[in-house]
N, C-alpha and C positions, 0 to 999 in steps of 0.2 A: 611124462609127454609133455613139453612146453607148448603151452595155447596159445601165450602173446607176451610181448616185451613193450610196456607202454612208457615213455615220457612225458611224465607229468609234475609240475613243480609242484603239486599242492600233496601228490604222493597218494596216499589213501583218504579219498572223500566221499560224498552218497553216491556220486555220478560212477566213480570205478568200483566202489565198494558195491554196488546194486545193479545197475544195468551192463558193464562190461563182464563182472563175472558172472552173472546169469546168460549173457549173450555168449561168451565161448565155454561155459559149461566148466569152469574152472572149480575145484574143490580147495586148491590151496594158493594163496598169495603170498609172495615174497616182496618184501622189500627191500628192497639191495640199496644202501644207501651209507657212506662214511659218519655222516654225522647220530642219523637218527639211533642208531643201539647205545651211542654215548650220551644222547639228550633223553632225562626222563621226562620231559615236558612233551617233548614231540613223540617220542614212545607211545606215554598215556594217550596221548591225541588220538594217532592209528588205529591203537587197540579199540578206540569207541566206535570207530568206522568200519571195525570187522562185522561182514555180514555173519547171520546167525548158520551155522553148518559148515563153515568156511575156516579152512586150517590158515592162521599167520606167521608167517614166520619174518622176523627181522633180523637181519645178517650186514657185513659192511660189505663193500664191492669183493673184496678178495675172499672172506670168508665165503660169501655166493658165489664165486666161480668156482671154488673147491668143492663145494655142494653139487652144483651142476655134474661137474667131473668125476665124482664120486660114485654116482650112479644114485645117491640115497633118497633123490628128488624124483626118479622115474616113475615110482608107485603115484604120482601124483599128477592131475591134470595140471598143471602149472600157471600161473599168472605173474610174471615177473613184473614190480614197478619200481622206474629209477626217477630220479630227479632230475636228471640231466643229460644231454647228448652225450656228453663224454662220458659218463656212466654206460650209459647202454652202447657208446662203442667198444667200449673197455671191457665188458661181457661179451659183444659178439667178437669179437677179435679172437677173445681167450677160447669161447665154445661156439665153435661151427654150427653146431646145429642149429643153431637160432637163425630162422631164414625170414623172420618178418618183426619188423619194429612198426610200431603205434606211435603217432607224435601228436597227443594231446592235448599237452596246456604247457607253453613257455613263456612267461613273463617278458613284456617291456624290458630292457635294460635300455642304456646309452650304449649305442655304436649297432645294435639289431635291429634287423629289417624286418616288419611284418610281412609273411608268407602266406596268413591266412586269419580267421577271426581271432585265434587264440595261441598262434605259434610264430614267436619272433625270433630269428636267430641272429649270432651273432656270425661273422666273417667265418670265425675259425670250424663254429659247429656246422656251416653249412659245408666246409671242408670232411669234416667227419664222417656229413651223410654221404657225401659222394664217395667217399673211402667204402662205406657198408656197401653202397650199390654196386660199387665194382667187386666187392668181396658175394655179390648174387643176392643179398638179402631185400628186400622189400621195405621201403620204408617209406609209409601212408599217413596222411594227416588226416584225424577224426578225433572230434571230441566226443562226441556216444557211437554207439553203432550202428541208428538210424541214418546218418551224415552220410554225404556222398562220399566215397573212398577218391582222397585225392592224392598221387602218386608225387613222394616228394619231387623227385628231380623234372617234373615237369612243372616246378613256379620256382626252384633256384635259380 
């Protein structure tokens, strides 16, 4: 069962590893990212942030989609973390059972518009969010579980 798909440019860090994992009751974290599986430094850093008692799986986007579709992840209360809106949209488009995306942290870049304290979106990312919303996916903005939920379509 997929508990949440979160977009956070930092991927796994204290805030995600502990507050979100506990809040949603996840017992497995899937880091879906094309760079981390081949980048030993990033992989090691992410493994250090893993909460005790929670399984950590690191796969590229394509293999993550295959795992979701195969049913192998069904036995877990799964928390999926991706680095970008485009990665989230790729997974959501390929696996329609995901009905909620959390935007937690997207760093400022040239051409990006700040829509909340920690979320900065490029025009093409705003379009991908609109696309997910039209597909029936709730896209919310919250850094931590106790923050007030803001639906992305209300600030785009």
